[in-house]
C-alpha positions in Angstrom: 0.0 0.0 0.0 1.3 3.5 -0.9 1.1 6.1 1.9 1.3 9.8 1.2 3.1 12.0 3.6 0.6 14.6 4.8 3.3 17.3 4.8 3.8 16.8 1.1 0.1 16.9 0.1 -0.2 20.7 -0.1 3.0 20.9 -2.1 1.8 18.2 -4.5 -1.5 19.9 -5.0 0.1 23.3 -5.7 2.6 21.7 -8.1 -0.2 20.1 -10.0 -2.5 23.1 -10.2 0.0 25.8 -10.9 0.9 24.8 -14.5 -2.8 24.7 -15.3 -3.6 28.1 -13.9 -1.3 30.0 -16.3 -0.4 29.7 -20.0 1.0 31.8 -22.8 -1.7 34.2 -24.2 -1.4 35.2 -27.8 -1.9 38.8 -28.6 -3.5 40.0 -31.9 -3.4 43.4 -33.6 -4.7 44.2 -37.1 -5.8 47.1 -39.4 -7.8 47.3 -42.6 -8.3 50.6 -44.5 -9.7 51.8 -47.8 -9.6 54.8 -50.1 -11.9 55.3 -53.1 -13.2 58.1 -55.2 -15.2 58.8 -58.4 -14.8 61.8 -60.8 -17.8 62.4 -63.0 -18.1 64.9 -65.9 -21.3 66.8 -65.3 -20.9 69.6 -67.8 -19.1 70.4 -71.1 -19.5 73.7 -72.9 -17.7 75.8 -75.5 -17.3 79.2 -73.9 -16.1 80.8 -77.1 -18.9 79.7 -79.3 -22.0 78.7 -77.3 -23.9 77.8 -80.4 -21.7 74.8 -81.2 -21.9 71.4 -79.6 -18.8 70.1 -81.3 -16.5 68.6 -78.7 -14.2 66.8 -81.1 -11.3 69.0 -80.0 -11.5 67.7 -76.5 -9.8 64.5 -75.2 -8.8 62.9 -71.9 -6.3 60.5 -70.5 -7.0 58.8 -67.1 -3.9 57.3 -65.5 -4.1 55.8 -62.0 -1.0 54.0 -60.7 0.8 52.9 -57.6 3.6 55.2 -56.6 5.4 53.8 -53.6 5.1 51.3 -50.8 7.1 50.4 -47.8 6.8 47.3 -45.6 8.7 46.4 -42.4 7.3 43.2 -41.2 8.4 41.0 -38.3 6.2 38.1 -37.3 3.2 39.5 -39.2 1.9 40.3 -42.7 0.4 43.1 -44.7 -1.3 43.3 -48.1 -2.1 46.0 -50.7 -4.8 45.8 -53.3 -5.0 48.6 -55.9 -8.0 48.7 -58.3 -7.7 50.9 -61.4 -7.7 50.8 -65.2 -6.1 53.3 -67.6 -8.3 54.8 -70.3 -8.2 57.5 -72.9 -10.5 59.0 -75.6 -13.2 61.6 -76.2 -15.3 63.3 -73.6 -19.0 63.0 -72.8 -21.2 64.1 -70.0 -21.7 61.3 -67.5 -18.3 59.8 -68.0 -17.0 58.6 -64.6 -13.4 57.8 -63.6 -12.8 55.7 -60.4 -9.9 54.7 -58.4 -9.6 52.8 -55.1 -7.2 50.8 -53.0 -7.2 49.0 -49.8 -4.6 47.7 -47.3 -4.6 45.4 -44.4 -2.2 44.0 -41.9 -2.1 41.4 -39.1 0.2 40.6 -36.2 -0.6 37.4 -34.4 2.3 35.3 -33.4 3.4 33.1 -30.6 6.6 35.2 -30.3 4.8 38.5 -30.6 5.6 40.7 -33.6 5.5 44.1 -35.3 4.5 45.4 -38.7 4.6 48.7 -40.4 3.2 49.4 -43.9 2.8 52.5 -46.1 1.2 52.4 -49.5 0.7 55.3 -51.9 -1.4 55.6 -55.0 -1.8 58.4 -57.5 -4.3 59.3 -60.3 -4.1 61.9 -63.0 -7.1 62.9 -65.1 -5.8 65.0 -68.0 -7.8 67.0 -70.5 -6.5 68.4 -73.8 -8.0 71.0 -76.1 -6.6 70.8 -79.6 -8.6 73.7 -80.9 -6.7 76.8 -82.1 -9.5 79.2 -81.3 -12.0 77.9 -78.8 -12.1 77.7 -75.0 -14.0 74.9 -73.2 -15.4 74.5 -69.7 -15.4 71.1 -68.1 -17.5 70.6 -64.9 -16.6 67.8 -62.5 -18.2 66.3 -59.5 -15.9 64.4 -57.2 -17.1 62.0 -54.5 -14.9 60.1 -52.1 -15.0 57.8 -49.1 -12.2 56.9 -46.7 -12.3 54.3 -44.0 -9.7 53.1 -41.5 -10.0 50.5 -38.8 -7.6 49.3 -36.2 -8.1 46.5 -33.7 -6.1 45.1 -30.8 -7.0 42.8 -28.0 -4.9 45.0 -25.7 -3.9 42.0 -23.7 -0.6 43.6 -22.8 0.5 47.2 -22.3 2.6 47.3 -25.5 0.0 46.1 -27.9 -1.1 48.7 -30.4 -2.8 49.1 -33.7 -3.1 52.4 -35.8 -4.1 53.1 -39.3 -4.3 56.4 -41.3 -5.8 57.2 -44.7 -5.1 60.4 -46.6 -6.6 61.7 -49.9 -5.7 65.0 -51.6 -6.9 66.6 -54.8 -4.7 69.1 -56.7 -4.7 70.9 -60.1 -2.1 70.2 -62.8 0.3 72.5 -61.1 -0.1 70.7 -57.8 -2.1 73.4 -56.1 -4.4 72.0 -53.4 -8.1 71.8 -54.3 -9.7 69.6 -51.7 -9.0 66.6 -49.5 -9.6 64.8 -46.3 -8.1 62.1 -43.9 -9.3 59.3 -41.8 -7.3 58.1 -38.8 -8.1 55.1 -36.6 -6.3 54.1 -33.4 -7.0 51.1 -31.2 -6.6 53.0 -27.9 -9.6 51.1 -27.0 -10.0 47.5 -28.3 -11.5 48.8 -31.6 -11.0 52.0 -33.6 -13.1 52.8 -36.7 -13.1 56.1 -38.6 -15.0 57.2 -41.7 -14.6 60.3 -43.9 -16.6 61.1 -47.0 -17.5 64.2 -49.1 -18.6 65.5 -52.5 -17.3 68.7 -54.2 -17.5 70.3 -57.6 -14.6 71.6 -59.7 -14.5 73.3 -63.1 -11.6 73.4 -65.5 -11.3 76.0 -68.3 -9.3 74.8 -71.3 -8.0 77.6 -73.5 -7.1 76.9 -77.1 -4.2 74.4 -77.4 -3.9 73.9 -73.6 -3.8 70.9 -71.2 -5.2 70.9 -67.7 -6.5 68.3 -65.3 -7.0 66.9 -61.8 -4.5 65.1 -59.7 -5.3 62.8 -56.7 -2.9 61.4 -54.2 -4.0 58.7 -51.8 -2.0 56.9 -49.0 -2.7 54.3 -46.4 -0.4 53.5 -43.5 -0.7 50.9 -40.7 1.4 50.2 -37.5 0.9 47.1 -35.5 2.5 45.5 -32.5 1.7 42.5 -30.4 3.4 41.1 -27.3 3.4 37.6 -26.0 3.4 37.0 -22.3 2.2 34.6 -19.6 -1.2 35.5 -18.2 -3.8 33.7 -16.0 -6.5 31.7 -17.7 -9.5 29.9 -16.1 -8.9 26.5 -14.7 -11.6 23.8 -15.3 -13.8 23.0 -12.3 -12.8 19.3 -12.5 -9.2 20.2 -11.9 -10.1 22.1 -8.7 -12.1 19.2 -7.5 -9.1 16.9 -8.1 -6.8 19.3 -6.2 -9.3 19.4 -3.3 -9.4 15.6 -3.2 -5.6 15.6 -2.7 -5.8 18.0 0.1 -8.6 16.1 1.8 -6.4 13.0 2.2 -4.6 14.8 5.1 -7.9 15.1 7.0 -8.9 11.5 6.4 -5.6 10.2 7.7 -6.1 12.4 10.9 -9.5 10.9 11.5 -8.2 7.3 11.1 -5.4 8.0 13.5 -7.7 9.4 16.1 -10.1 6.5 15.8 
């Protein structure tokens, strides 16, 4: 028969329960942000000769492209998804030009991790007037929406998640026209920001001139997660087992007294 030393029972119980009461907790931080806009031609007119509807002297070139990106990833990942198509041709009322891109990142690793990402995208809508005498007016309506989200379980003090989205519109000489920004920070477990607006803009093309609208959009995200040991709930059955171990001491005392 095996006898347990009553002095060792508390130590055995503690040794059994302690590894079950703590474990490594995995931290998670992520961001996901978007930028998109539409430019629609709402008016076309010959300001030199109002009686003509001939627009054959007008043409456009729509050129969206990715400018630059930077990624510094450690135990995480980040993705960038641009969406655009280059076009060119004659102008007509109702023509719409769209551009958008999105970016996301995730840090979720047993060793903790960090990730920093910056993505930049540009679009240029150029109009050309090949007439040697006439001036044209082109009316545009621009609508845009920006969204940025950042999430962190904030399990540890050094966990963080931030994301910023910027969108600026400029003329052909890079003079500022309009713009906005959206910045989200997971100072609380979840951060979500939206920004949207619509504005109008008119371009006057003199004979033989070129003019247009330039848009610059950028998305950045910064993530950090930390891995550490933290308490987790212990199943009730384990506590009962530990209690049974400790109760053996009392049972032996009763037998000895009897």
